[in-house]
ZAZA-819428 format. One record per residue (C-alpha): residue number from 1; x, y, z. Coordinates in steps of 0.02 Angstrom, whole numbers, plus 32768, in hexadecimal, padded with zeros to 4 digits. Layout:
residues N
<nr NUM&px X&py Y&pz Z> $
...
end
This chain:
residues 287
<nr 1&px 7DC5&py 1E1A&pz 4600> $
<nr 2&px 7D6F&py 1E20&pz 4555> $
<nr 3&px 7DE2&py 1D99&pz 450E> $
<nr 4&px 7DC2&py 1D2D&pz 45A8> $
<nr 5&px 7D05&py 1D3D&pz 4591> $
<nr 6&px 7D0F&py 1D0C&pz 44D9> $
<nr 7&px 7D75&py 1C70&pz 4502> $
<nr 8&px 7CFD&py 1C3F&pz 458D> $
<nr 9&px 7C69&py 1C57&pz 4517> $
<nr 10&px 7CB5&py 1BE7&pz 4492> $
<nr 11&px 7CD8&py 1B5F&pz 4512> $
<nr 12&px 7C26&py 1B68&pz 4552> $
<nr 13&px 7BDB&py 1B62&pz 44A5> $
<nr 14&px 7C41&py 1AC7&pz 447A> $
<nr 15&px 7C04&py 1A74&pz 4518> $
<nr 16&px 7B4F&py 1A9C&pz 44F1> $
<nr 17&px 7B43&py 1A09&pz 447B> $
<nr 18&px 7B66&py 1989&pz 4500> $
<nr 19&px 7B42&py 19C3&pz 45B0> $
<nr 20&px 7AFB&py 1A3E&pz 462B> $
<nr 21&px 7B5D&py 1AE0&pz 4636> $
<nr 22&px 7B5F&py 1B71&pz 46B0> $
<nr 23&px 7B3B&py 1C01&pz 463C> $
<nr 24&px 7B8C&py 1C8C&pz 46A2> $
<nr 25&px 7C34&py 1C35&pz 46BE> $
<nr 26&px 7CC3&py 1CA3&pz 4686> $
<nr 27&px 7C5D&py 1D44&pz 4696> $
<nr 28&px 7C50&py 1DC7&pz 471F> $
<nr 29&px 7BA1&py 1D87&pz 474A> $
<nr 30&px 7B9A&py 1D17&pz 47E4> $
<nr 31&px 7B0B&py 1CA1&pz 47BD> $
<nr 32&px 7B51&py 1BF0&pz 47C9> $
<nr 33&px 7AA3&py 1BA5&pz 47DE> $
<nr 34&px 7A6E&py 1BD5&pz 472E> $
<nr 35&px 7A82&py 1B45&pz 46B5> $
<nr 36&px 7A57&py 1B18&pz 4603> $
<nr 37&px 7A3E&py 1A61&pz 45D3> $
<nr 38&px 7A3F&py 1A29&pz 451E> $
<nr 39&px 79C8&py 19A7&pz 44D5> $
<nr 40&px 7A03&py 198D&pz 4423> $
<nr 41&px 79AC&py 192D&pz 4399> $
<nr 42&px 79F7&py 18B1&pz 4322> $
<nr 43&px 7A32&py 190C&pz 4288> $
<nr 44&px 7A27&py 19C5&pz 4261> $
<nr 45&px 79A0&py 1A1D&pz 42C8> $
<nr 46&px 7917&py 1A7F&pz 4271> $
<nr 47&px 791D&py 1B03&pz 42FA> $
<nr 48&px 7958&py 1B20&pz 43AB> $
<nr 49&px 78EA&py 1B48&pz 4441> $
<nr 50&px 791E&py 1B89&pz 44EC> $
<nr 51&px 78A3&py 1B43&pz 456B> $
<nr 52&px 7876&py 1BA3&pz 460A> $
<nr 53&px 7817&py 1B3F&pz 468D> $
<nr 54&px 7797&py 1B96&pz 46FB> $
<nr 55&px 7788&py 1BA5&pz 47B7> $
<nr 56&px 7746&py 1C52&pz 47E4> $
<nr 57&px 77F7&py 1C9B&pz 47D8> $
<nr 58&px 7815&py 1C45&pz 4880> $
<nr 59&px 7845&py 1B95&pz 4846> $
<nr 60&px 784A&py 1B2D&pz 47A6> $
<nr 61&px 77ED&py 1A95&pz 4767> $
<nr 62&px 788B&py 1A41&pz 472A> $
<nr 63&px 7837&py 19A2&pz 46EB> $
<nr 64&px 778B&py 19BE&pz 469E> $
<nr 65&px 77B6&py 1A6A&pz 4658> $
<nr 66&px 786F&py 1A4C&pz 4643> $
<nr 67&px 78BA&py 19A0&pz 4627> $
<nr 68&px 7820&py 1953&pz 45D5> $
<nr 69&px 780C&py 19E9&pz 4562> $
<nr 70&px 78C2&py 19DE&pz 452E> $
<nr 71&px 78B6&py 1925&pz 4509> $
<nr 72&px 7815&py 193B&pz 44A5> $
<nr 73&px 785C&py 19C8&pz 443B> $
<nr 74&px 78FB&py 1966&pz 4416> $
<nr 75&px 7892&py 18D0&pz 43E0> $
<nr 76&px 783E&py 1942&pz 4360> $
<nr 77&px 78E0&py 1980&pz 4313> $
<nr 78&px 78EE&py 1A22&pz 4378> $
<nr 79&px 7986&py 1A4B&pz 43E2> $
<nr 80&px 794A&py 1A75&pz 4490> $
<nr 81&px 79A8&py 1AD1&pz 4518> $
<nr 82&px 7957&py 1ACF&pz 45C3> $
<nr 83&px 7982&py 1B6A&pz 4627> $
<nr 84&px 7980&py 1B65&pz 46E5> $
<nr 85&px 797C&py 1C20&pz 4703> $
<nr 86&px 7987&py 1C7F&pz 47A6> $
<nr 87&px 78EC&py 1C83&pz 4814> $
<nr 88&px 78C5&py 1CCD&pz 48BE> $
<nr 89&px 78CF&py 1C20&pz 490C> $
<nr 90&px 786A&py 1BBA&pz 4987> $
<nr 91&px 78C3&py 1C08&pz 4A1B> $
<nr 92&px 7889&py 1CB4&pz 49E8> $
<nr 93&px 77D9&py 1C72&pz 49CB> $
<nr 94&px 77D7&py 1C3A&pz 4A81> $
<nr 95&px 7835&py 1CCB&pz 4AD2> $
<nr 96&px 7829&py 1D61&pz 4A5B> $
<nr 97&px 78E0&py 1D84&pz 4A7E> $
<nr 98&px 78EA&py 1DF5&pz 49E5> $
<nr 99&px 789D&py 1E7C&pz 4A50> $
<nr 100&px 794C&py 1E8A&pz 4A9A> $
<nr 101&px 79BD&py 1E44&pz 4A11> $
<nr 102&px 79B2&py 1E54&pz 4955> $
<nr 103&px 79AD&py 1D9B&pz 492A> $
<nr 104&px 7977&py 1D6D&pz 4879> $
<nr 105&px 78F9&py 1DDC&pz 4822> $
<nr 106&px 78DE&py 1E3A&pz 477E> $
<nr 107&px 7945&py 1E4F&pz 4712> $
<nr 108&px 79A7&py 1DB3&pz 4744> $
<nr 109&px 792F&py 1D3D&pz 46EC> $
<nr 110&px 792D&py 1D93&pz 4643> $
<nr 111&px 79E9&py 1DAB&pz 464B> $
<nr 112&px 79FA&py 1CEE&pz 465D> $
<nr 113&px 798C&py 1CD1&pz 45C5> $
<nr 114&px 79E6&py 1D51&pz 455B> $
<nr 115&px 7A8C&py 1D03&pz 458A> $
<nr 116&px 7A49&py 1C59&pz 4557> $
<nr 117&px 7A0F&py 1CA1&pz 44B0> $
<nr 118&px 7ABD&py 1CE4&pz 448D> $
<nr 119&px 7B0F&py 1C3E&pz 44B7> $
<nr 120&px 7A9B&py 1BD5&pz 444D> $
<nr 121&px 7AAB&py 1C4C&pz 43B9> $
<nr 122&px 7B68&py 1C41&pz 43C3> $
<nr 123&px 7B61&py 1B88&pz 439A> $
<nr 124&px 7AC1&py 1B7B&pz 4332> $
<nr 125&px 7A9B&py 1BE8&pz 429C> $
<nr 126&px 79E5&py 1BB5&pz 4280> $
<nr 127&px 7948&py 1BFF&pz 42CE> $
<nr 128&px 794C&py 1C09&pz 438C> $
<nr 129&px 78A9&py 1C1A&pz 43EA> $
<nr 130&px 7874&py 1C1C&pz 44A0> $
<nr 131&px 77EE&py 1BB4&pz 44F7> $
<nr 132&px 77B1&py 1BD1&pz 45A8> $
<nr 133&px 772B&py 1B95&pz 461F> $
<nr 134&px 76CA&py 1BFE&pz 469D> $
<nr 135&px 7749&py 1C79&pz 46E6> $
<nr 136&px 77C2&py 1C34&pz 4664> $
<nr 137&px 7741&py 1C6D&pz 45E3> $
<nr 138&px 774F&py 1D1D&pz 4628> $
<nr 139&px 780C&py 1D0F&pz 461B> $
<nr 140&px 7810&py 1CD7&pz 4565> $
<nr 141&px 778F&py 1D58&pz 4532> $
<nr 142&px 77F9&py 1DDC&pz 4588> $
<nr 143&px 7889&py 1DA5&pz 4519> $
<nr 144&px 7817&py 1DBC&pz 4483> $
<nr 145&px 77EF&py 1E6F&pz 44B5> $
<nr 146&px 7888&py 1EB5&pz 450E> $
<nr 147&px 790F&py 1E7B&pz 4495> $
<nr 148&px 7945&py 1F2E&pz 4479> $
<nr 149&px 7992&py 1F30&pz 4527> $
<nr 150&px 7A2C&py 1ECA&pz 4552> $
<nr 151&px 7A0E&py 1E92&pz 4605> $
<nr 152&px 7AAE&py 1E28&pz 4602> $
<nr 153&px 7B27&py 1EB4&pz 45DC> $
<nr 154&px 7B88&py 1E34&pz 4575> $
<nr 155&px 7B28&py 1E22&pz 44D2> $
<nr 156&px 7B9F&py 1E95&pz 4475> $
<nr 157&px 7B25&py 1EBA&pz 43E9> $
<nr 158&px 7AE5&py 1E07&pz 43D3> $
<nr 159&px 7A2C&py 1DF6&pz 43AC> $
<nr 160&px 79C3&py 1DD8&pz 4448> $
<nr 161&px 7922&py 1DC3&pz 43E5> $
<nr 162&px 78DF&py 1D10&pz 43E5> $
<nr 163&px 78A1&py 1CD1&pz 433D> $
<nr 164&px 77FE&py 1C94&pz 438A> $
<nr 165&px 77AD&py 1C8F&pz 4436> $
<nr 166&px 7743&py 1C05&pz 4485> $
<nr 167&px 76ED&py 1C39&pz 4528> $
<nr 168&px 7685&py 1BAB&pz 4572> $
<nr 169&px 7603&py 1BDB&pz 45F6> $
<nr 170&px 766C&py 1C76&pz 4615> $
<nr 171&px 766C&py 1CFB&pz 469A> $
<nr 172&px 765B&py 1D9E&pz 4638> $
<nr 173&px 7620&py 1E34&pz 469C> $
<nr 174&px 766E&py 1E7C&pz 4739> $
<nr 175&px 75E8&py 1F02&pz 474C> $
<nr 176&px 753D&py 1EBE&pz 4718> $
<nr 177&px 74C0&py 1E69&pz 478B> $
<nr 178&px 74F1&py 1DC2&pz 473E> $
<nr 179&px 75A4&py 1DD3&pz 477D> $
<nr 180&px 75F0&py 1D35&pz 47C5> $
<nr 181&px 7627&py 1D86&pz 4867> $
<nr 182&px 76A7&py 1D03&pz 489B> $
<nr 183&px 7703&py 1D17&pz 47F6> $
<nr 184&px 76FE&py 1DD3&pz 4809> $
<nr 185&px 774F&py 1DC8&pz 48B4> $
<nr 186&px 77CF&py 1D4A&pz 4873> $
<nr 187&px 77FF&py 1DBA&pz 47E1> $
<nr 188&px 77FA&py 1E66&pz 4832> $
<nr 189&px 782F&py 1E3A&pz 48E2> $
<nr 190&px 77DB&py 1E59&pz 4988> $
<nr 191&px 77C5&py 1F12&pz 49A7> $
<nr 192&px 77BF&py 1F3D&pz 48ED> $
<nr 193&px 7714&py 1EF9&pz 48BC> $
<nr 194&px 76C4&py 1FA1&pz 48E0> $
<nr 195&px 7736&py 1FFB&pz 4866> $
<nr 196&px 76BA&py 2024&pz 47DC> $
<nr 197&px 773E&py 2058&pz 475E> $
<nr 198&px 779A&py 1FB3&pz 4776> $
<nr 199&px 76F8&py 1F4F&pz 4768> $
<nr 200&px 76CB&py 1FAB&pz 46C8> $
<nr 201&px 7778&py 1F91&pz 467F> $
<nr 202&px 7769&py 1ED3&pz 4691> $
<nr 203&px 76B2&py 1EC2&pz 465C> $
<nr 204&px 76CA&py 1E71&pz 45B3> $
<nr 205&px 7623&py 1EA3&pz 4569> $
<nr 206&px 7666&py 1F56&pz 456C> $
<nr 207&px 7709&py 1F38&pz 450F> $
<nr 208&px 76E2&py 1ED3&pz 4473> $
<nr 209&px 7739&py 1F24&pz 43DE> $
<nr 210&px 771D&py 1F0C&pz 4323> $
<nr 211&px 77C1&py 1EAD&pz 4313> $
<nr 212&px 779A&py 1E35&pz 43A0> $
<nr 213&px 77C3&py 1D84&pz 4361> $
<nr 214&px 7736&py 1D0C&pz 432F> $
<nr 215&px 76DD&py 1CC5&pz 43C7> $
<nr 216&px 768C&py 1C1C&pz 43EB> $
<nr 217&px 761E&py 1C36&pz 4483> $
<nr 218&px 75C0&py 1BB1&pz 44E7> $
<nr 219&px 7555&py 1BB3&pz 4584> $
<nr 220&px 74BB&py 1B5F&pz 45D0> $
<nr 221&px 7411&py 1BA0&pz 4605> $
<nr 222&px 7419&py 1B41&pz 46A9> $
<nr 223&px 74C8&py 1B76&pz 46DD> $
<nr 224&px 74BD&py 1B84&pz 479C> $
<nr 225&px 7568&py 1BD5&pz 47B0> $
<nr 226&px 7582&py 1C59&pz 4728> $
<nr 227&px 74E3&py 1CAF&pz 46EF> $
<nr 228&px 74CF&py 1C91&pz 4633> $
<nr 229&px 74A6&py 1D49&pz 4622> $
<nr 230&px 7562&py 1D5F&pz 4623> $
<nr 231&px 756A&py 1D07&pz 457B> $
<nr 232&px 74D2&py 1D68&pz 453C> $
<nr 233&px 752A&py 1E0C&pz 4561> $
<nr 234&px 75C6&py 1DD3&pz 4506> $
<nr 235&px 7567&py 1D91&pz 446F> $
<nr 236&px 7509&py 1E36&pz 445F> $
<nr 237&px 75AB&py 1E99&pz 4467> $
<nr 238&px 75FC&py 1E29&pz 43E4> $
<nr 239&px 7568&py 1E3F&pz 4370> $
<nr 240&px 7568&py 1EFC&pz 4389> $
<nr 241&px 7620&py 1F07&pz 4356> $
<nr 242&px 760C&py 1E8F&pz 42C4> $
<nr 243&px 7682&py 1E0C&pz 430C> $
<nr 244&px 766B&py 1D5F&pz 42BC> $
<nr 245&px 762B&py 1CE9&pz 4341> $
<nr 246&px 75C0&py 1C51&pz 4364> $
<nr 247&px 7558&py 1C52&pz 4403> $
<nr 248&px 7507&py 1BB3&pz 4442> $
<nr 249&px 749D&py 1BB4&pz 44DF> $
<nr 250&px 746D&py 1B03&pz 4510> $
<nr 251&px 73D0&py 1AE4&pz 4575> $
<nr 252&px 7418&py 1A66&pz 45F1> $
<nr 253&px 74CC&py 1A4A&pz 4623> $
<nr 254&px 74F4&py 1AB2&pz 46BB> $
<nr 255&px 75A5&py 1AE9&pz 46DA> $
<nr 256&px 7652&py 1A9E&pz 46DE> $
<nr 257&px 7640&py 1A10&pz 4661> $
<nr 258&px 76DB&py 1A40&pz 45FD> $
<nr 259&px 7715&py 19A5&pz 459F> $
<nr 260&px 76DD&py 192D&pz 4627> $
<nr 261&px 765E&py 18B2&pz 45DD> $
<nr 262&px 7621&py 1886&pz 468B> $
<nr 263&px 75E4&py 1939&pz 46A3> $
<nr 264&px 7599&py 1954&pz 45F7> $
<nr 265&px 74E1&py 194B&pz 45CA> $
<nr 266&px 74A2&py 190D&pz 4523> $
<nr 267&px 749F&py 19C2&pz 44EA> $
<nr 268&px 7547&py 19FE&pz 452A> $
<nr 269&px 759E&py 1965&pz 44E3> $
<nr 270&px 7583&py 19BB&pz 443B> $
<nr 271&px 75EF&py 1A53&pz 445E> $
<nr 272&px 7693&py 1A00&pz 442F> $
<nr 273&px 7658&py 19C8&pz 4384> $
<nr 274&px 760A&py 1A73&pz 4368> $
<nr 275&px 76B0&py 1AC5&pz 4391> $
<nr 276&px 770D&py 1A58&pz 4314> $
<nr 277&px 768C&py 1A81&pz 428E> $
<nr 278&px 76A0&py 1B3A&pz 42B5> $
<nr 279&px 775D&py 1B2C&pz 42A5> $
<nr 280&px 7746&py 1AED&pz 41F4> $
<nr 281&px 76CD&py 1B7B&pz 41CF> $
<nr 282&px 7750&py 1BFC&pz 4201> $
<nr 283&px 77D3&py 1B98&pz 419F> $
<nr 284&px 7839&py 1B60&pz 4236> $
<nr 285&px 77FC&py 1AAC&pz 4238> $
<nr 286&px 7844&py 1A0D&pz 41EF> $
<nr 287&px 77F5&py 19F7&pz 4144> $
end
């Protein structure tokens, strides 16, 4: 079985340069819906970024927080890999069927991201970061804090620590008053949102560690979906632990703009350039 997994991994990593791959093919995990799509720049990339769209852990914004982000990063010399990870799904949002059946819930999502990290690192030896939006921001920040646990069961000692983390208007807390309740249900599952220990274990303001990777954090004062206090809590925890980070809180911009120019304000249109500048500051940019 081990030899078979290694062969499957090599085939997948070769394919990453040209197409969308199903990251769990050839493994014991049955998750055929999970895909990773490569957007590669001309020439040698300065870094690689795994992109996690948002969608309250129920669905995914595949365009504005996925495809457009991947295309933009590739145009700036960064190899982008857009991850369509497992979510609870629209059917569960309507029916709450996970009260009877397991469905998709934690730790499925972080296992998908860790698997993607392993695959990208197998074929790229430069810095590999993670970028996520809204619930995807919670997911990538989870990867930046919980890298000591192998949720895939397949990492075999490979590093699961991203080199940098970019949460954009992220969900952060699962226990504070500012919690985005829909994301909490999507992540934990119906019937588990009252489990205080589980909520605490996935509240990211509680689990920042001194060796958390550098963080580029963005949100907006007028976000009508995810309370910006989520980002405030995370920024305070990062500062307390001495983690290098840049926190920008724009006045106007709302939620869900991603890399979609039609949804950006004059302020939020600046976040992409600020990110590229920050990448140079931490020595992962194209000089």
